[in-house]
CHARMM internal coordinates of N, CA and C (Angstrom, degrees):
IC EDIT
DIST 1 N 1 CA 1.4283
DIST 1 CA 1 C 1.5179
ANGL 1 N 1 CA 1 C 112.25
DIST 1 C 2 N 1.3151
ANGL 1 CA 1 C 2 N 118.15
DIHE 1 N 1 CA 1 C 2 N -24.24
DIST 2 N 2 CA 1.4406
ANGL 1 C 2 N 2 CA 119.98
DIHE 1 CA 1 C 2 N 2 CA 178.23
DIST 2 CA 2 C 1.5100
ANGL 2 N 2 CA 2 C 110.81
DIHE 1 C 2 N 2 CA 2 C -65.69
DIST 2 C 3 N 1.3394
ANGL 2 CA 2 C 3 N 117.54
DIHE 2 N 2 CA 2 C 3 N -31.79
DIST 3 N 3 CA 1.4568
ANGL 2 C 3 N 3 CA 120.27
DIHE 2 CA 2 C 3 N 3 CA 178.90
DIST 3 CA 3 C 1.5341
ANGL 3 N 3 CA 3 C 109.27
DIHE 2 C 3 N 3 CA 3 C -66.29
DIST 3 C 4 N 1.2984
ANGL 3 CA 3 C 4 N 118.33
DIHE 3 N 3 CA 3 C 4 N -39.05
DIST 4 N 4 CA 1.4537
ANGL 3 C 4 N 4 CA 122.87
DIHE 3 CA 3 C 4 N 4 CA 178.99
DIST 4 CA 4 C 1.5269
ANGL 4 N 4 CA 4 C 108.77
DIHE 3 C 4 N 4 CA 4 C -65.18
DIST 4 C 5 N 1.3129
ANGL 4 CA 4 C 5 N 116.91
DIHE 4 N 4 CA 4 C 5 N -43.71
DIST 5 N 5 CA 1.4639
ANGL 4 C 5 N 5 CA 120.46
DIHE 4 CA 4 C 5 N 5 CA 179.57
DIST 5 CA 5 C 1.5242
ANGL 5 N 5 CA 5 C 110.72
DIHE 4 C 5 N 5 CA 5 C -63.90
DIST 5 C 6 N 1.3045
ANGL 5 CA 5 C 6 N 115.40
DIHE 5 N 5 CA 5 C 6 N -39.32
DIST 6 N 6 CA 1.4629
ANGL 5 C 6 N 6 CA 120.17
DIHE 5 CA 5 C 6 N 6 CA 179.81
DIST 6 CA 6 C 1.5161
ANGL 6 N 6 CA 6 C 111.01
DIHE 5 C 6 N 6 CA 6 C -66.08
DIST 6 C 7 N 1.3290
ANGL 6 CA 6 C 7 N 116.18
DIHE 6 N 6 CA 6 C 7 N -44.08
DIST 7 N 7 CA 1.4604
ANGL 6 C 7 N 7 CA 120.41
DIHE 6 CA 6 C 7 N 7 CA 178.71
DIST 7 CA 7 C 1.5437
ANGL 7 N 7 CA 7 C 110.08
DIHE 6 C 7 N 7 CA 7 C -62.94
DIST 7 C 8 N 1.3237
ANGL 7 CA 7 C 8 N 115.32
DIHE 7 N 7 CA 7 C 8 N -41.38
DIST 8 N 8 CA 1.4556
ANGL 7 C 8 N 8 CA 120.40
DIHE 7 CA 7 C 8 N 8 CA 179.04
DIST 8 CA 8 C 1.5087
ANGL 8 N 8 CA 8 C 111.15
DIHE 7 C 8 N 8 CA 8 C -62.49
DIST 8 C 9 N 1.3345
ANGL 8 CA 8 C 9 N 116.56
DIHE 8 N 8 CA 8 C 9 N -44.12
DIST 9 N 9 CA 1.4532
ANGL 8 C 9 N 9 CA 121.28
DIHE 8 CA 8 C 9 N 9 CA 178.74
DIST 9 CA 9 C 1.5320
ANGL 9 N 9 CA 9 C 111.02
DIHE 8 C 9 N 9 CA 9 C -63.59
DIST 9 C 10 N 1.3040
ANGL 9 CA 9 C 10 N 116.56
DIHE 9 N 9 CA 9 C 10 N -40.88
DIST 10 N 10 CA 1.4722
ANGL 9 C 10 N 10 CA 120.70
DIHE 9 CA 9 C 10 N 10 CA 178.86
DIST 10 CA 10 C 1.5377
ANGL 10 N 10 CA 10 C 110.98
DIHE 9 C 10 N 10 CA 10 C -65.57
DIST 10 C 11 N 1.3099
ANGL 10 CA 10 C 11 N 115.50
DIHE 10 N 10 CA 10 C 11 N -39.97
DIST 11 N 11 CA 1.4623
ANGL 10 C 11 N 11 CA 119.17
DIHE 10 CA 10 C 11 N 11 CA 177.93
DIST 11 CA 11 C 1.5143
ANGL 11 N 11 CA 11 C 111.44
DIHE 10 C 11 N 11 CA 11 C -65.21
DIST 11 C 12 N 1.3005
ANGL 11 CA 11 C 12 N 116.85
DIHE 11 N 11 CA 11 C 12 N -40.12
DIST 12 N 12 CA 1.4706
ANGL 11 C 12 N 12 CA 120.48
DIHE 11 CA 11 C 12 N 12 CA 177.38
DIST 12 CA 12 C 1.5275
ANGL 12 N 12 CA 12 C 110.83
DIHE 11 C 12 N 12 CA 12 C -63.83
DIST 12 C 13 N 1.3371
ANGL 12 CA 12 C 13 N 116.83
DIHE 12 N 12 CA 12 C 13 N -42.62
DIST 13 N 13 CA 1.4742
ANGL 12 C 13 N 13 CA 120.07
DIHE 12 CA 12 C 13 N 13 CA 176.06
DIST 13 CA 13 C 1.5077
ANGL 13 N 13 CA 13 C 111.71
DIHE 12 C 13 N 13 CA 13 C -59.88
DIST 13 C 14 N 1.3217
ANGL 13 CA 13 C 14 N 115.01
DIHE 13 N 13 CA 13 C 14 N -45.19
DIST 14 N 14 CA 1.4808
ANGL 13 C 14 N 14 CA 119.24
DIHE 13 CA 13 C 14 N 14 CA 179.94
DIST 14 CA 14 C 1.5209
ANGL 14 N 14 CA 14 C 110.49
DIHE 13 C 14 N 14 CA 14 C -62.85
DIST 14 C 15 N 1.2934
ANGL 14 CA 14 C 15 N 116.75
DIHE 14 N 14 CA 14 C 15 N -40.64
DIST 15 N 15 CA 1.4751
ANGL 14 C 15 N 15 CA 120.56
DIHE 14 CA 14 C 15 N 15 CA 179.48
DIST 15 CA 15 C 1.5187
ANGL 15 N 15 CA 15 C 110.73
DIHE 14 C 15 N 15 CA 15 C -64.56
DIST 15 C 16 N 1.2918
ANGL 15 CA 15 C 16 N 118.03
DIHE 15 N 15 CA 15 C 16 N -41.33
DIST 16 N 16 CA 1.4815
ANGL 15 C 16 N 16 CA 122.37
DIHE 15 CA 15 C 16 N 16 CA 177.63
DIST 16 CA 16 C 1.5408
ANGL 16 N 16 CA 16 C 109.78
DIHE 15 C 16 N 16 CA 16 C -61.16
DIST 16 C 17 N 1.3285
ANGL 16 CA 16 C 17 N 115.81
DIHE 16 N 16 CA 16 C 17 N -43.18
DIST 17 N 17 CA 1.4813
ANGL 16 C 17 N 17 CA 120.54
DIHE 16 CA 16 C 17 N 17 CA 179.09
DIST 17 CA 17 C 1.5231
ANGL 17 N 17 CA 17 C 109.98
DIHE 16 C 17 N 17 CA 17 C -61.54
DIST 17 C 18 N 1.3515
ANGL 17 CA 17 C 18 N 116.57
DIHE 17 N 17 CA 17 C 18 N -44.63
DIST 18 N 18 CA 1.4446
ANGL 17 C 18 N 18 CA 119.79
DIHE 17 CA 17 C 18 N 18 CA -178.53
DIST 18 CA 18 C 1.5481
ANGL 18 N 18 CA 18 C 110.05
DIHE 17 C 18 N 18 CA 18 C -66.27
DIST 18 C 19 N 1.3331
ANGL 18 CA 18 C 19 N 115.39
DIHE 18 N 18 CA 18 C 19 N -41.71
DIST 19 N 19 CA 1.4683
ANGL 18 C 19 N 19 CA 118.91
DIHE 18 CA 18 C 19 N 19 CA 177.71
DIST 19 CA 19 C 1.5262
ANGL 19 N 19 CA 19 C 112.09
DIHE 18 C 19 N 19 CA 19 C -59.44
DIST 19 C 20 N 1.3124
ANGL 19 CA 19 C 20 N 115.29
DIHE 19 N 19 CA 19 C 20 N -41.95
DIST 20 N 20 CA 1.4692
ANGL 19 C 20 N 20 CA 119.80
DIHE 19 CA 19 C 20 N 20 CA 177.38
DIST 20 CA 20 C 1.5240
ANGL 20 N 20 CA 20 C 111.70
DIHE 19 C 20 N 20 CA 20 C -62.36
DIST 20 C 21 N 1.3119
ANGL 20 CA 20 C 21 N 116.76
DIHE 20 N 20 CA 20 C 21 N -43.04
DIST 21 N 21 CA 1.4713
ANGL 20 C 21 N 21 CA 120.74
DIHE 20 CA 20 C 21 N 21 CA 179.67
DIST 21 CA 21 C 1.5361
ANGL 21 N 21 CA 21 C 110.55
DIHE 20 C 21 N 21 CA 21 C -65.48
DIST 21 C 22 N 1.3123
ANGL 21 CA 21 C 22 N 117.10
DIHE 21 N 21 CA 21 C 22 N -42.88
DIST 22 N 22 CA 1.4630
ANGL 21 C 22 N 22 CA 120.42
DIHE 21 CA 21 C 22 N 22 CA -179.98
DIST 22 CA 22 C 1.5305
ANGL 22 N 22 CA 22 C 109.32
DIHE 21 C 22 N 22 CA 22 C -64.84
DIST 22 C 23 N 1.3079
ANGL 22 CA 22 C 23 N 117.76
DIHE 22 N 22 CA 22 C 23 N -40.79
DIST 23 N 23 CA 1.4512
ANGL 22 C 23 N 23 CA 119.97
DIHE 22 CA 22 C 23 N 23 CA 179.10
DIST 23 CA 23 C 1.5334
ANGL 23 N 23 CA 23 C 110.98
DIHE 22 C 23 N 23 CA 23 C -62.50
DIST 23 C 24 N 1.3086
ANGL 23 CA 23 C 24 N 116.60
DIHE 23 N 23 CA 23 C 24 N -43.18
DIST 24 N 24 CA 1.4738
ANGL 23 C 24 N 24 CA 120.51
DIHE 23 CA 23 C 24 N 24 CA 177.48
DIST 24 CA 24 C 1.5114
ANGL 24 N 24 CA 24 C 110.83
DIHE 23 C 24 N 24 CA 24 C -60.49
DIST 24 C 25 N 1.3246
ANGL 24 CA 24 C 25 N 117.22
DIHE 24 N 24 CA 24 C 25 N -44.79
DIST 25 N 25 CA 1.4846
ANGL 24 C 25 N 25 CA 121.32
DIHE 24 CA 24 C 25 N 25 CA -178.71
DIST 25 CA 25 C 1.5274
ANGL 25 N 25 CA 25 C 110.35
DIHE 24 C 25 N 25 CA 25 C -65.22
DIST 25 C 26 N 1.3358
ANGL 25 CA 25 C 26 N 116.10
DIHE 25 N 25 CA 25 C 26 N -40.16
DIST 26 N 26 CA 1.4588
ANGL 25 C 26 N 26 CA 119.69
DIHE 25 CA 25 C 26 N 26 CA 179.38
DIST 26 CA 26 C 1.5391
ANGL 26 N 26 CA 26 C 110.18
DIHE 25 C 26 N 26 CA 26 C -65.17
DIST 26 C 27 N 1.3311
ANGL 26 CA 26 C 27 N 117.41
DIHE 26 N 26 CA 26 C 27 N -37.74
DIST 27 N 27 CA 1.4702
ANGL 26 C 27 N 27 CA 119.91
DIHE 26 CA 26 C 27 N 27 CA 176.27
DIST 27 CA 27 C 1.5137
ANGL 27 N 27 CA 27 C 110.35
DIHE 26 C 27 N 27 CA 27 C -64.75
DIST 27 C 28 N 1.3155
ANGL 27 CA 27 C 28 N 118.41
DIHE 27 N 27 CA 27 C 28 N -38.71
DIST 28 N 28 CA 1.4520
ANGL 27 C 28 N 28 CA 122.48
DIHE 27 CA 27 C 28 N 28 CA 177.28
DIST 28 CA 28 C 1.5142
ANGL 28 N 28 CA 28 C 110.56
DIHE 27 C 28 N 28 CA 28 C -62.06
DIST 28 C 29 N 1.3382
ANGL 28 CA 28 C 29 N 115.83
DIHE 28 N 28 CA 28 C 29 N -47.39
DIST 29 N 29 CA 1.4691
ANGL 28 C 29 N 29 CA 121.14
DIHE 28 CA 28 C 29 N 29 CA -178.80
DIST 29 CA 29 C 1.5241
ANGL 29 N 29 CA 29 C 109.70
DIHE 28 C 29 N 29 CA 29 C -64.53
DIST 29 C 30 N 1.3235
ANGL 29 CA 29 C 30 N 117.59
DIHE 29 N 29 CA 29 C 30 N -41.46
DIST 30 N 30 CA 1.4520
ANGL 29 C 30 N 30 CA 120.69
DIHE 29 CA 29 C 30 N 30 CA 179.69
DIST 30 CA 30 C 1.5218
ANGL 30 N 30 CA 30 C 109.64
DIHE 29 C 30 N 30 CA 30 C -62.71
DIST 30 C 31 N 1.3055
ANGL 30 CA 30 C 31 N 118.96
DIHE 30 N 30 CA 30 C 31 N -42.47
DIST 31 N 31 CA 1.4500
ANGL 30 C 31 N 31 CA 122.77
DIHE 30 CA 30 C 31 N 31 CA 178.03
DIST 31 CA 31 C 1.5166
ANGL 31 N 31 CA 31 C 111.38
DIHE 30 C 31 N 31 CA 31 C -63.38
DIST 31 C 32 N 1.3459
ANGL 31 CA 31 C 32 N 117.80
DIHE 31 N 31 CA 31 C 32 N -41.64
DIST 32 N 32 CA 1.4406
ANGL 31 C 32 N 32 CA 121.21
DIHE 31 CA 31 C 32 N 32 CA 177.74
DIST 32 CA 32 C 1.5294
ANGL 32 N 32 CA 32 C 110.83
DIHE 31 C 32 N 32 CA 32 C -64.51
DIST 32 C 33 N 1.3320
ANGL 32 CA 32 C 33 N 117.04
DIHE 32 N 32 CA 32 C 33 N -42.18
DIST 33 N 33 CA 1.4580
ANGL 32 C 33 N 33 CA 120.58
DIHE 32 CA 32 C 33 N 33 CA -179.76
DIST 33 CA 33 C 1.5509
ANGL 33 N 33 CA 33 C 110.22
DIHE 32 C 33 N 33 CA 33 C -64.28
DIST 33 C 34 N 1.3112
ANGL 33 CA 33 C 34 N 117.79
DIHE 33 N 33 CA 33 C 34 N -41.80
DIST 34 N 34 CA 1.4523
ANGL 33 C 34 N 34 CA 120.11
DIHE 33 CA 33 C 34 N 34 CA 177.91
DIST 34 CA 34 C 1.5260
ANGL 34 N 34 CA 34 C 111.44
DIHE 33 C 34 N 34 CA 34 C -63.67
DIST 34 C 35 N 1.3182
ANGL 34 CA 34 C 35 N 117.12
DIHE 34 N 34 CA 34 C 35 N -39.44
DIST 35 N 35 CA 1.4473
ANGL 34 C 35 N 35 CA 121.75
DIHE 34 CA 34 C 35 N 35 CA 178.70
DIST 35 CA 35 C 1.5423
ANGL 35 N 35 CA 35 C 110.88
DIHE 34 C 35 N 35 CA 35 C -67.07
DIST 35 C 36 N 1.3236
ANGL 35 CA 35 C 36 N 116.49
DIHE 35 N 35 CA 35 C 36 N -42.74
DIST 36 N 36 CA 1.4733
ANGL 35 C 36 N 36 CA 120.77
DIHE 35 CA 35 C 36 N 36 CA 177.40
DIST 36 CA 36 C 1.5065
ANGL 36 N 36 CA 36 C 110.63
DIHE 35 C 36 N 36 CA 36 C -64.17
DIST 36 C 37 N 1.3449
ANGL 36 CA 36 C 37 N 117.85
DIHE 36 N 36 CA 36 C 37 N -41.97
DIST 37 N 37 CA 1.4398
ANGL 36 C 37 N 37 CA 121.73
DIHE 36 CA 36 C 37 N 37 CA 178.48
DIST 37 CA 37 C 1.5120
ANGL 37 N 37 CA 37 C 112.05
DIHE 36 C 37 N 37 CA 37 C -59.65
DIST 37 C 38 N 1.3144
ANGL 37 CA 37 C 38 N 115.49
DIHE 37 N 37 CA 37 C 38 N -43.80
DIST 38 N 38 CA 1.4726
ANGL 37 C 38 N 38 CA 120.48
DIHE 37 CA 37 C 38 N 38 CA -179.63
DIST 38 CA 38 C 1.5120
ANGL 38 N 38 CA 38 C 110.26
DIHE 37 C 38 N 38 CA 38 C -64.81
DIST 38 C 39 N 1.3229
ANGL 38 CA 38 C 39 N 117.12
DIHE 38 N 38 CA 38 C 39 N -42.50
DIST 39 N 39 CA 1.4734
ANGL 38 C 39 N 39 CA 121.37
DIHE 38 CA 38 C 39 N 39 CA -179.86
DIST 39 CA 39 C 1.5207
ANGL 39 N 39 CA 39 C 109.88
DIHE 38 C 39 N 39 CA 39 C -64.14
DIST 39 C 40 N 1.3084
ANGL 39 CA 39 C 40 N 118.45
DIHE 39 N 39 CA 39 C 40 N -45.35
DIST 40 N 40 CA 1.4590
ANGL 39 C 40 N 40 CA 122.22
DIHE 39 CA 39 C 40 N 40 CA 179.11
DIST 40 CA 40 C 1.5135
ANGL 40 N 40 CA 40 C 111.60
DIHE 39 C 40 N 40 CA 40 C -62.51
DIST 40 C 41 N 1.3275
ANGL 40 CA 40 C 41 N 117.48
DIHE 40 N 40 CA 40 C 41 N -44.28
DIST 41 N 41 CA 1.4568
ANGL 40 C 41 N 41 CA 119.81
DIHE 40 CA 40 C 41 N 41 CA 177.79
DIST 41 CA 41 C 1.5256
ANGL 41 N 41 CA 41 C 112.52
DIHE 40 C 41 N 41 CA 41 C -61.73
DIST 41 C 42 N 1.3198
ANGL 41 CA 41 C 42 N 117.14
DIHE 41 N 41 CA 41 C 42 N -43.00
DIST 42 N 42 CA 1.4523
ANGL 41 C 42 N 42 CA 121.01
DIHE 41 CA 41 C 42 N 42 CA 177.51
DIST 42 CA 42 C 1.5402
ANGL 42 N 42 CA 42 C 110.67
DIHE 41 C 42 N 42 CA 42 C -61.59
DIST 42 C 43 N 1.3254
ANGL 42 CA 42 C 43 N 117.00
DIHE 42 N 42 CA 42 C 43 N -43.30
DIST 43 N 43 CA 1.4620
ANGL 42 C 43 N 43 CA 120.40
DIHE 42 CA 42 C 43 N 43 CA 178.77
DIST 43 CA 43 C 1.5261
ANGL 43 N 43 CA 43 C 111.07
DIHE 42 C 43 N 43 CA 43 C -62.86
DIST 43 C 44 N 1.3351
ANGL 43 CA 43 C 44 N 116.25
DIHE 43 N 43 CA 43 C 44 N -42.05
DIST 44 N 44 CA 1.4801
ANGL 43 C 44 N 44 CA 119.84
DIHE 43 CA 43 C 44 N 44 CA 179.42
DIST 44 CA 44 C 1.5216
ANGL 44 N 44 CA 44 C 111.65
DIHE 43 C 44 N 44 CA 44 C -65.69
DIST 44 C 45 N 1.3137
ANGL 44 CA 44 C 45 N 118.39
DIHE 44 N 44 CA 44 C 45 N -33.79
DIST 45 N 45 CA 1.4625
ANGL 44 C 45 N 45 CA 120.47
DIHE 44 CA 44 C 45 N 45 CA 178.44
DIST 45 CA 45 C 1.5231
ANGL 45 N 45 CA 45 C 110.94
DIHE 44 C 45 N 45 CA 45 C -72.44
DIST 45 C 46 N 1.3402
ANGL 45 CA 45 C 46 N 116.88
DIHE 45 N 45 CA 45 C 46 N -37.70
DIST 46 N 46 CA 1.4451
ANGL 45 C 46 N 46 CA 120.33
DIHE 45 CA 45 C 46 N 46 CA -177.90
DIST 46 CA 46 C 1.5559
ANGL 46 N 46 CA 46 C 112.92
DIHE 45 C 46 N 46 CA 46 C -76.50
DIST 46 C 47 N 1.3342
ANGL 46 CA 46 C 47 N 116.31
DIHE 46 N 46 CA 46 C 47 N -36.46
DIST 47 N 47 CA 1.4668
ANGL 46 C 47 N 47 CA 120.47
DIHE 46 CA 46 C 47 N 47 CA -176.98
DIST 47 CA 47 C 1.5446
ANGL 47 N 47 CA 47 C 109.25
DIHE 46 C 47 N 47 CA 47 C -137.43
DIST 47 C 48 N 1.3115
ANGL 47 CA 47 C 48 N 115.98
DIHE 47 N 47 CA 47 C 48 N 76.02
DIST 48 N 48 CA 1.4556
ANGL 47 C 48 N 48 CA 118.60
DIHE 47 CA 47 C 48 N 48 CA -173.91
DIST 48 CA 48 C 1.5583
ANGL 48 N 48 CA 48 C 113.65
DIHE 47 C 48 N 48 CA 48 C -66.12
DIST 48 C 49 N 1.3078
ANGL 48 CA 48 C 49 N 118.35
DIHE 48 N 48 CA 48 C 49 N -37.11
DIST 49 N 49 CA 1.4620
ANGL 48 C 49 N 49 CA 120.05
DIHE 48 CA 48 C 49 N 49 CA -178.85
DIST 49 CA 49 C 1.5448
ANGL 49 N 49 CA 49 C 110.39
DIHE 48 C 49 N 49 CA 49 C -67.56
DIST 49 C 50 N 1.3238
ANGL 49 CA 49 C 50 N 115.75
DIHE 49 N 49 CA 49 C 50 N -41.61
DIST 50 N 50 CA 1.4697
ANGL 49 C 50 N 50 CA 119.35
DIHE 49 CA 49 C 50 N 50 CA 176.92
DIST 50 CA 50 C 1.5175
ANGL 50 N 50 CA 50 C 111.98
DIHE 49 C 50 N 50 CA 50 C -64.93
DIST 50 C 51 N 1.3402
ANGL 50 CA 50 C 51 N 116.87
DIHE 50 N 50 CA 50 C 51 N -37.67
DIST 51 N 51 CA 1.4658
ANGL 50 C 51 N 51 CA 121.24
DIHE 50 CA 50 C 51 N 51 CA 177.03
DIST 51 CA 51 C 1.5110
ANGL 51 N 51 CA 51 C 110.95
DIHE 50 C 51 N 51 CA 51 C -63.82
DIST 51 C 52 N 1.3305
ANGL 51 CA 51 C 52 N 118.50
DIHE 51 N 51 CA 51 C 52 N -40.45
DIST 52 N 52 CA 1.4620
ANGL 51 C 52 N 52 CA 121.73
DIHE 51 CA 51 C 52 N 52 CA 177.61
DIST 52 CA 52 C 1.5299
ANGL 52 N 52 CA 52 C 109.76
DIHE 51 C 52 N 52 CA 52 C -67.14
DIST 52 C 53 N 1.3279
ANGL 52 CA 52 C 53 N 116.65
DIHE 52 N 52 CA 52 C 53 N -42.17
DIST 53 N 53 CA 1.4675
ANGL 52 C 53 N 53 CA 119.68
DIHE 52 CA 52 C 53 N 53 CA 179.22
DIST 53 CA 53 C 1.5530
ANGL 53 N 53 CA 53 C 110.15
DIHE 52 C 53 N 53 CA 53 C -61.96
DIST 53 C 54 N 1.3207
ANGL 53 CA 53 C 54 N 118.29
DIHE 53 N 53 CA 53 C 54 N -40.05
DIST 54 N 54 CA 1.4619
ANGL 53 C 54 N 54 CA 121.39
DIHE 53 CA 53 C 54 N 54 CA 178.08
DIST 54 CA 54 C 1.5360
ANGL 54 N 54 CA 54 C 110.27
DIHE 53 C 54 N 54 CA 54 C -65.69
DIST 54 C 55 N 1.2982
ANGL 54 CA 54 C 55 N 117.11
DIHE 54 N 54 CA 54 C 55 N -40.38
DIST 55 N 55 CA 1.4660
ANGL 54 C 55 N 55 CA 120.42
DIHE 54 CA 54 C 55 N 55 CA 179.88
DIST 55 CA 55 C 1.5177
ANGL 55 N 55 CA 55 C 109.79
DIHE 54 C 55 N 55 CA 55 C -65.19
DIST 55 C 56 N 1.3415
ANGL 55 CA 55 C 56 N 118.26
DIHE 55 N 55 CA 55 C 56 N -42.46
DIST 56 N 56 CA 1.4463
ANGL 55 C 56 N 56 CA 121.44
DIHE 55 CA 55 C 56 N 56 CA 177.29
DIST 56 CA 56 C 1.5227
ANGL 56 N 56 CA 56 C 111.27
DIHE 55 C 56 N 56 CA 56 C -61.98
DIST 56 C 57 N 1.3387
ANGL 56 CA 56 C 57 N 115.73
DIHE 56 N 56 CA 56 C 57 N -43.56
DIST 57 N 57 CA 1.4723
ANGL 56 C 57 N 57 CA 120.87
DIHE 56 CA 56 C 57 N 57 CA 179.64
DIST 57 CA 57 C 1.5009
ANGL 57 N 57 CA 57 C 112.00
DIHE 56 C 57 N 57 CA 57 C -61.92
DIST 57 C 58 N 1.3286
ANGL 57 CA 57 C 58 N 117.44
DIHE 57 N 57 CA 57 C 58 N -45.78
DIST 58 N 58 CA 1.4396
ANGL 57 C 58 N 58 CA 121.33
DIHE 57 CA 57 C 58 N 58 CA 179.64
DIST 58 CA 58 C 1.5290
ANGL 58 N 58 CA 58 C 110.37
DIHE 57 C 58 N 58 CA 58 C -65.45
DIST 58 C 59 N 1.3334
ANGL 58 CA 58 C 59 N 117.73
DIHE 58 N 58 CA 58 C 59 N -40.67
DIST 59 N 59 CA 1.4472
ANGL 58 C 59 N 59 CA 121.62
DIHE 58 CA 58 C 59 N 59 CA 176.14
DIST 59 CA 59 C 1.5061
ANGL 59 N 59 CA 59 C 111.94
DIHE 58 C 59 N 59 CA 59 C -61.48
DIST 59 C 60 N 1.3236
ANGL 59 CA 59 C 60 N 116.94
DIHE 59 N 59 CA 59 C 60 N -40.65
DIST 60 N 60 CA 1.4798
ANGL 59 C 60 N 60 CA 121.07
DIHE 59 CA 59 C 60 N 60 CA 177.91
DIST 60 CA 60 C 1.5244
ANGL 60 N 60 CA 60 C 110.52
DIHE 59 C 60 N 60 CA 60 C -62.48
DIST 60 C 61 N 1.3168
ANGL 60 CA 60 C 61 N 116.27
DIHE 60 N 60 CA 60 C 61 N -45.72
DIST 61 N 61 CA 1.4738
ANGL 60 C 61 N 61 CA 119.46
DIHE 60 CA 60 C 61 N 61 CA -179.49
DIST 61 CA 61 C 1.5069
ANGL 61 N 61 CA 61 C 110.20
DIHE 60 C 61 N 61 CA 61 C -62.80
DIST 61 C 62 N 1.3299
ANGL 61 CA 61 C 62 N 117.87
DIHE 61 N 61 CA 61 C 62 N -46.29
DIST 62 N 62 CA 1.4646
ANGL 61 C 62 N 62 CA 120.80
DIHE 61 CA 61 C 62 N 62 CA 178.98
DIST 62 CA 62 C 1.5172
ANGL 62 N 62 CA 62 C 110.55
DIHE 61 C 62 N 62 CA 62 C -61.30
DIST 62 C 63 N 1.3289
ANGL 62 CA 62 C 63 N 117.09
DIHE 62 N 62 CA 62 C 63 N -40.41
DIST 63 N 63 CA 1.4497
ANGL 62 C 63 N 63 CA 120.51
DIHE 62 CA 62 C 63 N 63 CA 177.35
DIST 63 CA 63 C 1.5160
ANGL 63 N 63 CA 63 C 113.02
DIHE 62 C 63 N 63 CA 63 C -61.29
DIST 63 C 64 N 1.3105
ANGL 63 CA 63 C 64 N 116.34
DIHE 63 N 63 CA 63 C 64 N -43.62
DIST 64 N 64 CA 1.4627
ANGL 63 C 64 N 64 CA 120.06
DIHE 63 CA 63 C 64 N 64 CA 177.47
DIST 64 CA 64 C 1.5364
ANGL 64 N 64 CA 64 C 112.11
DIHE 63 C 64 N 64 CA 64 C -64.10
DIST 64 C 65 N 1.3186
ANGL 64 CA 64 C 65 N 116.55
DIHE 64 N 64 CA 64 C 65 N -40.52
DIST 65 N 65 CA 1.4623
ANGL 64 C 65 N 65 CA 120.31
DIHE 64 CA 64 C 65 N 65 CA 178.48
DIST 65 CA 65 C 1.5454
ANGL 65 N 65 CA 65 C 110.19
DIHE 64 C 65 N 65 CA 65 C -66.15
DIST 65 C 66 N 1.3217
ANGL 65 CA 65 C 66 N 116.11
DIHE 65 N 65 CA 65 C 66 N -39.70
DIST 66 N 66 CA 1.4709
ANGL 65 C 66 N 66 CA 119.11
DIHE 65 CA 65 C 66 N 66 CA -179.20
DIST 66 CA 66 C 1.5172
ANGL 66 N 66 CA 66 C 111.13
DIHE 65 C 66 N 66 CA 66 C -69.91
DIST 66 C 67 N 1.3361
ANGL 66 CA 66 C 67 N 118.16
DIHE 66 N 66 CA 66 C 67 N -30.67
DIST 67 N 67 CA 1.4451
ANGL 66 C 67 N 67 CA 122.38
DIHE 66 CA 66 C 67 N 67 CA -179.20
DIST 67 CA 67 C 1.5204
ANGL 67 N 67 CA 67 C 110.83
DIHE 66 C 67 N 67 CA 67 C -70.12
DIST 67 C 68 N 1.3208
ANGL 67 CA 67 C 68 N 118.88
DIHE 67 N 67 CA 67 C 68 N -24.38
DIST 68 N 68 CA 1.4682
ANGL 67 C 68 N 68 CA 122.31
DIHE 67 CA 67 C 68 N 68 CA 179.95
DIST 68 CA 68 C 1.4948
ANGL 68 N 68 CA 68 C 112.12
DIHE 67 C 68 N 68 CA 68 C -73.05
DIST 68 C 69 N 1.3012
ANGL 68 CA 68 C 69 N 117.45
DIHE 68 N 68 CA 68 C 69 N -24.38
DIST 69 N 69 CA 1.5043
ANGL 68 C 69 N 69 CA 121.30
DIHE 68 CA 68 C 69 N 69 CA -175.22
DIST 69 CA 69 C 1.4873
ANGL 69 N 69 CA 69 C 111.24
DIHE 68 C 69 N 69 CA 69 C -70.92
END
COOR INIT
IC SEED 1 N 1 CA 1 C
IC BUILD
């Protein structure tokens, strides 16, 4: 039974390590998303017509790709 307990303890430790790594990565992604959001909002405020044109262009491209499916 001690082998089972040891394996269980090792699995719990491994799970905690993975959870910590996932949490760190999610924090990194969240920070990147907030930075990208801020940059996009600033760009849209400075050049609204260009931002609209980019959005239309991206929408057109996605529409063409979706129509191929």
